[in-house]
C-alpha positions as CSV (number, residue, x, y, z in Angstrom):
1,M,87.8,66.3,116.8
2,C,89.4,63.1,115.3
3,L,91.9,65.1,113.2
4,R,93.0,66.9,116.5
5,V,93.9,63.5,118.0
6,I,95.3,61.9,114.7
7,C,97.7,64.3,113.9
8,P,99.8,64.4,117.1
9,M,99.8,60.6,117.2
10,V,101.0,60.8,113.5
11,C,103.9,63.0,114.3
12,L,104.7,61.0,117.5
13,A,105.1,57.8,115.3
14,L,107.1,59.6,112.7
15,G,109.5,60.8,115.2
16,L,109.7,57.4,116.9
17,A,110.5,55.9,113.4
18,A,113.4,58.3,112.4
19,Q,114.7,57.7,116.1
20,G,114.8,53.9,115.5
21,V,116.4,54.4,112.0
22,A,119.3,56.3,113.7
23,Q,119.9,53.5,116.3
24,D,119.7,50.9,113.5
25,D,123.2,51.7,112.6
26,K,124.4,48.7,114.7
27,P,122.2,45.8,115.5
28,D,122.2,46.7,119.3
29,G,121.1,50.2,118.6
30,K,124.6,51.8,119.8
31,A,126.5,54.3,117.7
32,P,129.3,52.3,115.6
33,D,132.7,51.9,116.9
34,V,135.7,53.8,115.6
35,K,138.5,51.8,114.8
36,P,142.0,52.9,116.4
37,F,145.0,53.1,114.3
38,V,147.7,50.8,115.4
39,V,151.2,50.9,114.3
40,E,152.3,47.1,114.6
41,T,155.2,45.6,116.4
42,G,158.3,45.4,114.0
43,T,157.6,48.7,112.1
44,H,160.8,50.4,110.9
45,I,160.7,54.2,111.4
46,P,163.8,56.3,109.9
47,L,165.0,58.9,112.3
48,S,167.7,61.8,112.4
49,L,169.7,62.9,115.1
50,I,169.2,66.0,116.7
51,N,172.1,66.0,119.0
52,S,175.3,64.3,118.7
53,V,176.5,61.2,120.6
54,S,179.9,60.0,121.4
55,T,181.6,57.5,123.9
56,K,184.1,60.2,124.8
57,N,181.5,62.7,126.1
58,S,178.3,60.6,126.8
59,V,177.3,58.6,130.0
60,P,174.7,56.1,130.7
61,G,171.4,57.8,131.3
62,D,172.0,60.6,128.9
63,R,169.1,61.6,126.6
64,V,169.2,61.5,122.8
65,Y,166.8,63.6,120.8
66,L,165.7,62.7,117.1
67,E,162.9,63.2,114.6
68,T,161.2,61.1,112.1
69,V,162.0,61.9,108.4
70,F,159.3,59.8,106.5
71,P,155.8,59.4,107.1
72,I,154.3,56.0,108.5
73,L,150.9,55.3,107.2
74,V,148.2,52.8,108.6
75,D,145.3,51.9,106.4
76,G,146.2,54.8,104.1
77,K,146.5,57.5,106.9
78,I,149.6,59.2,108.2
79,V,149.7,58.5,111.9
80,I,153.3,59.4,112.3
81,P,154.2,62.5,110.2
82,P,157.7,63.8,109.4
83,G,159.0,66.1,112.1
84,S,157.4,64.0,115.0
85,Y,160.0,63.8,117.8
86,V,161.5,60.9,119.4
87,A,163.5,60.5,122.7
88,G,166.0,57.9,123.6
89,T,168.3,57.2,126.4
90,I,172.0,55.7,126.4
91,T,171.7,52.7,128.7
92,E,175.3,51.2,128.3
93,I,178.5,52.9,127.4
94,Q,182.1,51.6,126.8
95,R,185.2,53.7,125.7
96,P,187.9,52.2,123.5
97,G,190.9,50.7,125.4
98,K,194.4,51.6,124.6
99,V,195.4,48.3,123.5
100,K,192.5,46.7,122.6
101,G,188.6,46.9,122.9
102,R,186.3,49.3,120.8
103,G,184.2,52.1,121.8
104,E,180.5,51.1,121.8
105,F,177.2,52.3,123.3
106,H,173.6,51.0,123.5
107,L,170.7,53.3,122.4
108,R,167.1,52.6,123.5
109,F,164.2,54.8,122.2
110,D,161.6,55.6,125.0
111,S,158.8,58.2,123.5
112,L,157.0,59.7,120.7
113,T,155.7,63.1,120.3
114,L,153.6,63.9,117.1
115,P,153.6,67.5,115.7
116,N,150.2,68.4,117.3
117,G,151.5,67.1,120.7
118,T,150.1,63.7,121.1
119,T,152.6,61.7,123.1
120,R,153.1,58.0,123.6
121,D,155.5,56.1,125.8
122,F,157.0,52.9,123.7
123,R,160.0,50.8,123.4
124,A,162.3,50.4,120.2
125,R,165.7,49.7,119.5
126,V,168.0,50.8,116.6
127,S,167.7,48.5,113.5
128,G,169.8,50.4,111.1
129,I,172.5,53.1,110.8
130,D,173.5,55.4,108.1
131,G,175.4,53.8,105.4
132,R,178.0,56.5,105.3
133,A,178.9,56.1,108.9
134,S,182.2,54.2,109.9
135,E,180.6,52.8,113.2
136,E,179.2,49.3,113.1
137,L,175.4,47.9,114.5
138,D,175.0,44.8,116.2
139,R,171.5,44.4,115.1
140,K,170.6,41.7,117.7
141,E,171.7,43.8,120.7
142,G,171.2,47.3,119.1
143,T,174.7,48.1,120.1
144,I,176.6,50.9,118.2
145,K,180.3,50.1,117.9
146,S,183.4,52.1,116.7
147,E,185.6,50.8,113.9
148,G,188.7,48.9,114.5
149,N,191.9,50.3,114.2
150,K,194.7,47.5,113.8
151,A,195.6,48.4,110.3
152,G,196.2,52.2,111.6
153,D,198.3,51.0,114.3
154,A,200.4,48.7,112.1
155,R,200.7,51.6,109.8
156,T,201.9,53.9,112.8
157,V,204.6,51.6,113.9
158,A,205.8,51.1,110.1
159,E,205.8,54.7,109.3
160,T,207.8,55.8,112.6
161,A,210.4,52.9,111.8
162,A,210.8,54.2,108.2
163,A,211.3,57.6,109.4
164,G,213.8,56.4,112.1
165,A,215.7,54.5,109.7
166,S,216.2,57.5,107.1
167,V,217.4,59.7,110.2
168,G,219.6,56.8,111.3
169,A,221.1,56.4,107.8
170,L,221.8,59.9,107.4
171,A,223.6,60.1,110.8
172,G,225.4,56.9,109.8
173,G,226.6,58.4,106.5
174,I,228.1,61.1,108.2
175,S,230.2,58.7,110.7
176,G,230.9,56.3,108.0
177,A,228.5,53.6,109.1
178,A,225.3,54.1,107.3
179,G,223.9,50.4,107.5
180,M,224.3,50.2,111.3
181,G,222.7,54.0,111.5
182,A,219.6,52.8,109.5
183,G,219.2,49.7,111.8
184,I,219.4,51.6,114.8
185,G,217.1,54.3,113.7
186,A,214.5,51.9,112.5
187,A,214.5,50.2,115.7
188,A,214.1,53.3,117.6
189,G,211.5,54.4,115.3
190,A,209.4,51.3,115.7
191,A,209.8,51.5,119.3
192,A,208.2,55.2,119.4
193,G,205.5,54.1,117.1
194,L,204.5,51.1,119.5
195,M,204.6,53.4,122.6
196,G,202.2,56.0,120.8
197,V,199.8,53.1,119.9
198,L,200.0,51.7,123.4
199,L,199.5,55.2,124.9
200,T,196.5,56.3,122.9
201,R,193.0,55.1,122.7
202,G,191.4,53.6,119.7
203,P,188.7,55.2,117.7
204,E,185.7,56.7,119.9
205,A,182.1,55.6,118.7
206,V,180.5,58.8,117.4
207,L,177.2,59.6,116.0
208,A,177.1,63.4,114.6
209,K,174.2,65.5,114.4
210,G,172.3,64.7,111.1
211,T,173.2,61.0,111.1
212,T,170.3,58.8,110.0
213,L,169.2,56.0,112.0
214,E,166.3,53.3,111.8
215,M,164.5,52.1,114.8
216,V,162.2,49.1,115.1
217,L,159.3,49.0,117.4
218,D,159.3,46.3,120.2
219,R,155.8,46.7,120.7
220,S,152.7,48.3,119.1
221,V,151.7,51.9,119.3
222,Q,147.9,53.0,119.1
223,F,146.2,56.2,118.3
224,E,142.4,57.2,118.3
225,T,141.2,59.1,115.0
226,S,140.8,62.3,117.3
227,E,144.6,62.3,118.0
228,L,145.4,62.3,114.3
229,D,144.4,66.0,113.5
230,F,147.5,67.8,112.2
231,S,145.5,70.8,110.4
232,N,146.6,73.1,113.2
233,S,150.0,71.8,113.6
234,P,152.8,74.3,112.9
235,M,155.1,74.0,109.8
236,R,158.8,74.0,110.8
237,K,162.2,73.2,109.5
238,G,163.8,70.0,110.3
239,A,165.9,70.5,113.7
240,S,168.3,67.6,112.6
241,D,170.0,69.2,109.7
242,G,173.6,68.6,110.2
243,P,176.7,67.3,108.7
244,G,175.9,63.7,109.4
245,P,178.3,60.9,109.9
246,L,182.0,61.6,110.6
247,P,184.5,60.3,108.0
248,S,186.3,57.0,108.8
249,R,189.5,57.3,110.5
250,K,190.8,54.8,108.0
251,S,190.3,57.7,105.1
252,Q,191.7,60.3,107.0
253,G,195.4,59.5,106.2
254,A,198.1,61.0,107.8
255,A,195.6,63.2,109.9
256,T,194.8,60.3,112.1
257,R,198.6,59.2,113.0
258,R,198.7,58.5,116.6
259,W,202.1,59.7,117.8
260,P,203.2,59.5,121.2
261,L,202.6,63.3,121.8
262,E,199.1,63.3,120.2
């Protein structure tokens, strides 16, 4: 009779003890908290352009699409793998002037989508630009500007003046006044070259598909452990494969001369 009473009591006591051990993971008996992974403000993330951007064809509000090209780790764990999508918006744009002024636009990054579909809205700006690009970056404002072309304008005027002088000298030689003909031809050539400069715009600011940019976070981005499972994420080829930055106008030689009929 005593055994019948004691055995159930012993089993009950053992069960309560096991439950108590499970609850003692924390002093208050609750399950331990899982610490989130935080990508801190100021983190630099390299990106590659999926579509091209130009001050000639783009307008404020146009969307820009990019993808990450290098893994971002927090506490030794990859939280933003390569191939994650980033979307941005062109907020301001200015075309180059015909006499002065450079093409420029401002790009703001808005959202991030991981390969498994996890999405975050955030704010970030451009902090670096491909070293091969001829465009310039105002790091403080995050504005991308086209290269200047003062040297190209001066070269255009000089080349047309020289061409005019050659033609004038030839014509003057036939009439017996080569010197006068050269002078008249040089003046006419210089005038034509100057007109060409005044009638055409300076270089546009262009970022071609495949150009590498770097963004810096203006606020932190947080992920839970359950959002960082990429085991079932599809493997894919980079969508931003492209020629990258366009060559500088200054290095294109005669192909970039701005004539009146251009």
